[in-house]
N, C-alpha and C positions, 0 to 999 in steps of 0.2 A: 550932550548925553546926559551929565549930573542932572539938570533940569527937568529932563524927561524921567529918570529915575526915581526924582523927588516927586513928582506929577503922578506916577504910577503908584509910589509908597501910599502917598495920600488918598487915592482912591481905593486901594486897600483896604485902610483903616475908616475912611469914613463910610463909604457904599454901604457896608454892610448895616449899618443904623439906618441908614433909609430905606434899606429893605426889610428890615424888622419895623420900621414904623409904620410903613404900608399894611403890612401885615397884622399888626395890633390895632391900626386904624379901622380896618374892614371887618374886625369882629366887633367895633363898636355899636354901630347900629344894629346888630342882633342882640347885643346886650339891652339895649333901648327896649325894643321889641319884646323880650322876656323879662324885661325888669329885673336883670341878673347880671350885676356888673363883677360878677365872680367868674366869668367866663373869660375874662382877662387872664387868671391864672392858667388856665389849659395852654397858652401860649408862652407861660413864664420859662418853663424847662426847654421845650422844642425850641424857643426862642434863639438861646446860646449857640445850638447847634446850627442853626439855619445861619447866623452870623458869621460864626467860625468857618463854616462850611463855605459860603459866600467869597470870604477873605482866602481861604485856602485855595479854592478855585480860580480866583485872579491871580493870586502870586505865583502859581505854578510851581509851589514847595514841593519839592519829592523827598527831602533828607528824613531820616529818622524823628528828629524832635517835633516838626510840625505831625507828622504823622501818628505818634505817639498822643500828643496833644487832642488831635482830632479824636481819636479812639476814645480816651479818657472822657472827653467833652460829650462826646457821642452816648457813651453808655451812661454820663451822668444825665444828660437830658432824657433819654429815652425811660430810664427809670423813673425821674421824677415827672415827666410827661403822664405815662402810664398809671403811675399813683394817684395823681390829682384828677386824672378822667375818669378812673374806675370809682374815687370817691365821691366824686360830684353826680356821677350817676345813681350811686348808691344813696347819697344824701338827699337829691332831687330837690333842693332849693338853694337860694342864695348863701354864699358864706356869710354868717353873723357879723364879720368885720365889715364887710360892705353895706350890710343893712344899715348898721351903726353910723357910718358915713352918709348913708341917702337921707336917713331921717335928721341928721345934723345938716347937714347942706339944704335940705328943703327943696322947693320947686325947682332951683336951677342945677340941681344933681345931674341930670341928663347931658348937660353941655358942659359942665364941669369936669364931670367924670373922662370926657374926651382928653382934657389935657392933664388932668391931675391923675388919674388912674391909667389910661391907656398909652399916650405918647409919654408920659413921664416914666412909665414901667419900661417902654424901649429903649428909652436914655438910660436909665439905670442900669440895665441890663447890658448896652454897649460900656458903661462904664465899667463894668466888672470884666467884661470879654475882651475889651480893648487891649488889655498887658499880653495875652496870650495871641492875640490878632498880629502886636507887632513885632512878634518873633517870626514871622511872616516877612519882614522887610529886613531881618538881620541875616548876616553871612551863614551859611549852613555849618553846622556842626553836630558833631555825634555827643549822644548824651554820656555826661563825665558822672562821679559820684553823686553829686548833688542831683543832678537829673535823676537818676536812679531812685535816691532817697526820696525825691519828690514824686516819683511815680509808684512807691510803695506807700507812702502817706495818702495820695488819692485813694488809691484803691481800698487801703483801711477804710478812708470815709465813707466810700461808697459801701463798702460790706456794715459799717456802722448806722449808716442810714436805712438799708434796706431791713436790717435784722429789726431796728426801732420800729420800722412802719409795717413790719410782719406779724410783731407783737403788738401793735396798737389796734391792728385791723382784727387780729384773734379776739382781742379784747372787747372790740365792738359787737363781735359776731356773739361773743358770749352775754354780753352785758347790754341788750337791747334799751332797756331802760335808763341807761347811764351809767355814770360811776367815774371813778377818777383811777386810772391805771397807776400804779406806785410798785409794782413788781417787776422782774426782769431787769433790764437796762436801767428802768426808771426807779430802782431801788437805791442806785448809786449817783443817778444824775436826773435832773428832772426833764431835760428837753436833750435826750441822747442825739436825735435828728440834726437836731440843729448843730449839735457839737460834731456831727459828722460831715455838716456844711463846710464848717471851717476847716477841720482837717482837710477835707477834699481839696478847697480852694488853697490852702496852704501849701499842698504839693504841688499842685499847679504853679504857684508862685516860684517855687525852687527852681522847677523844669525853665521856667521861663527868663528867670535872673541870670541862671547859668547859660543861657543862650544869647544874654545882652540883654533884654528887654526888660528893665527894670520897673516898666508902667505894672508887670505882673505882680507888683508887690500892693498895688492897688485892691486886687480881688479879694485876698481874705481880709484886707483892712475893712474895706466897706461892707462886706458880708458880714462881717461881726458887728459892725456900727448898727446897721439895718435889723439885725437879730435882737440885738442887745437894747437898743434905743427907738427903733422906729416900726416896723412891721410885723416884728415878731413876737418874742416874750412878751411886751408892754399890751399889744392888743389882745393876744391869746391869753394872757392872765388876766385882762379886765372881763373878756368872755366866761373863762372859767370861774372867777371869782364869784359870779354871777348865778353859775349853774352847778358848781362842783363846792359843795358846802364842806369838804374834807380838804381844800385846797391851802388852807391858812396854815395847819398843822404838817401837811407835807413840804411845804416851803420852809418851815423852820427846821426839818430835819435834814432835807437833801437840797445840795445845791444847783443851782441853774444849768451851768456849762463846764464846771471843773469835777468830775468824778470824785467822789469820795468813799472809799471802800469800808471807812468806820462809821459811815450813818446810820445811826439806829433806825432798825426796823418799826413799820407799823404794826402795832398789836392787835 
């Protein structure tokens, strides 16, 4: 019996990544045909929900903690998916980050992108969501204080991301020729949407750890590392430094992720 349970738990944890990998790979030929690798980003948010929903269905979990996680991750995934799809339709061209990779990788970009962009993203996505998935293999337990605090943090992160994105979208509509948004939330922190991501996944980690799934701690750690060192702030600031002449002075005034209510305002 124990071996059967172990095998079932293994399936619950691993099969979601296999499903996501197939989904990401199916987008790859379209990206080659359209010369647009940024199509992979359209699957980033929804892919988290896909992986967790597959695991949820396989596990048969019905108690409160998995359902809370399903709802929170579902809302987060839907919000991010809609935001990125809307922006992609508005921009109408490949994200400059992938254009930079395309030029640096040369003629081999088309096949390298399959492994380094599409399959890698599905695996990184799995690393982030594997903590919540392992909650589904733990004994059922009601939410306690840490779980409720985690839920509040997750909702707070969602609100912060949503407000930050709405302010950015409004700024872009009013400044078609470009410019650098330094008002609103961005007057006290340069990347409030990234801060919201970290807060959201920290909340998810609290819910996971309370349920015995210590792998949940991976989620906020990996998100923070990616945003600080890999695909978030470094690539974004490289692009902004080439297109927004006011970035240097803005960086000197306003911190990247930890809000400063005493940050001097732009004159």
